[in-house]
C-alpha positions, -999 to 999 in steps of 0.1 A, spaced: 249 81 89 252 61 57 224 56 33 215 21 45 211 32 81 192 63 70 167 42 50 163 17 78 154 46 101 129 58 75 113 24 76 110 28 113 94 62 109 69 51 82 57 22 102 54 41 135 31 66 117 6 37 116 -3 47 151 -16 81 141 -48 95 125 -48 109 90 -85 120 90 -78 145 117 -63 179 110 -34 184 110 -29 149 96 -8 125 115 -6 147 146 -30 128 168 -31 92 181 -56 70 162 -69 56 194 -74 91 208 -95 100 179 -116 69 183 -120 76 220 -132 111 211 -159 95 189 -170 74 218 -172 105 240 -193 123 215 -216 93 211 -209 91 174 -200 54 180 -218 34 207 -197 7 223 -216 -17 247 -197 -27 278 -198 -63 268 -181 -53 235 -152 -34 250 -127 -63 252 -134 -73 216 -130 -37 204 -97 -33 222 -83 -64 204 -97 -51 171 -80 -18 175 -47 -34 182 -51 -58 153 -60 -29 131 -27 -12 138 -10 -44 128 -30 -43 96 -17 -8 90 19 -20 96 12 -45 68 -1 -17 46 32 1 51 50 -30 36 24 -35 9 27 1 -4 65 -1 -4 67 -31 -27 61 -11 -59 86 16 -49 112 -8 -38 109 -27 -70 117 5 -89 144 17 -65 160 -13 -47 178 7 -19 143 12 -4 145 -25 6 164 -13 37 132 1 50 120 -34 58 147 -36 85 130 -6 102 96 -24 99 110 -55 115 122 -34 145 87 -20 150 72 -55 148 96 -66 175 87 -38 198 50 -35 189 36 -39 224 57 -11 238 49 12 209 12 4 212 12 14 248 32 46 243 16 59 211 -19 45 209 -33 51 244 -18 84 256 -48 96 276 -44 134 272 -78 141 289 -99 128 260 -116 101 280 -112 78 310 -116 46 290 -85 27 280 -86 11 245 -56 -12 250 -62 -49 254 -55 -66 287 -19 -80 288 -9 -63 256 27 -74 260 17 -111 260 -8 -108 232 16 -94 205 49 -112 204 67 -111 170 52 -145 161 17 -132 165 25 -102 143 40 -125 116 9 -148 116 -14 -118 111 8 -104 83 7 -138 66 -30 -137 67 -30 -101 52 -6 -113 25 -31 -140 15 -59 -114 14 -37 -91 -7 -31 -119 -32 -68 -126 -35 -74 -88 -38 -49 -87 -67 -72 -112 -86 -103 -91 -81 -89 -56 -84 -86 -37 -117 -54 -16 -112 -34 -6 -82 -59 17 -65 -88 -8 -69 -67 -36 -56 -58 -16 -25 -95 -8 -19 -102 -46 -21 -74 -53 4 -87 -27 29 -123 -39 26 -114 -76 30 -88 -69 57 -113 -50 78 -140 -76 73 -116 -103 84 -106 -85 116 -143 -77 124 -151 -114 121 -120 -126 139 -124 -102 168 -162 -104 169 -170 -67 166 -201 -51 148 -184 -31 121 -214 -11 111 -213 12 81 -202 45 99 -175 26 118 -164 7 87 -162 40 68 -140 55 95 -115 27 94 -115 23 56 -109 60 51 -81 60 78 -64 31 61 -65 47 26 -54 81 39 -24 63 56 -16 46 23 -17 80 6 7 94 32 30 65 26 30 70 -12 42 106 -8 67 96 19 83 68 -2 84 90 -33 103 115 -14 130 90 -6 138 83 -43 162 108 -59 148 127 -89 180 117 -108 170 81 -106 139 86 -127 158 107 -152 182 78 -157 155 51 -158 133 70 -184 161 83 -206 159 69 -241 190 50 -251 212 64 -280 210 31 -299 178 13 -305 173 -21 -290 178 -53 -310 140 -56 -314 138 -21 -327 167 -27 -352 150 -59 -365 117 -40 -369 134 -11 -388 152 -34 -412 119 -50 -423 112 -33 -457 74 -38 -455 72 -14 -425 93 13 -441 68 40 -448 86 51 -480 87 16 -494 52 5 -488 35 27 -515 62 15 -540 54 -21 -533 17 -16 -537 23 2 -570 45 -27 -583 18 -52 -572 -9 -34 -591 12 -29 -622 20 -66 -623 -17 -75 -619 -26 -52 -648 0 -68 -670 -14 -103 -662 -50 -91 -671 -38 -75 -704 -19 -106 -714 -49 -128 -709 -70 -104 -729 
């Protein structure tokens, strides 16, 4: 397998990990929907029967949001190491087959509870066009978060907060504080996983090359060095000559 195909497969892997929980131990080993269903079973979250259809849509939309987070976190790394752009091809494949992956990964059953948390007619609800429209909305939210945030981490927190708020309003679910905390933490933990994952795909030799200081200074540095005023050994001499000239003028007037 050549590097391009390998990186494409890594994009597929990174985005499929959006279906798993990172607050559970061991991280990334359990379906996100299975963990949420466990919360319902333990009565830590109360879902009214009339809210179930809305929650099912919210959970599916939330996974789409995490797929966007995978793209969002990659931007900075791909800007530094352009071969990582091939990961986007893997993301596109996951978007294309999202309904099948949602059914396979997000609602496995496994004896945790009888309730299914998949929306009705999942296949029809999430064609690639629907995924693209949601991602465009998340892109807009990310742009607005960039205007509010102070630094990368703060911007990401704004994106998570605004993204979850948008989905809660869109899907008409009561995102009370404990539930909001759960989804916000899950998203940030997933982003942390992605950061480590993407870093691991960049060869250490790349950073050694990027940060190596050139043998010759740049043109700007050369121009700066040739300015006699900023030469440390010339500045005291110029001050001395200036004071000597000033004294001579005063004595001549006297």
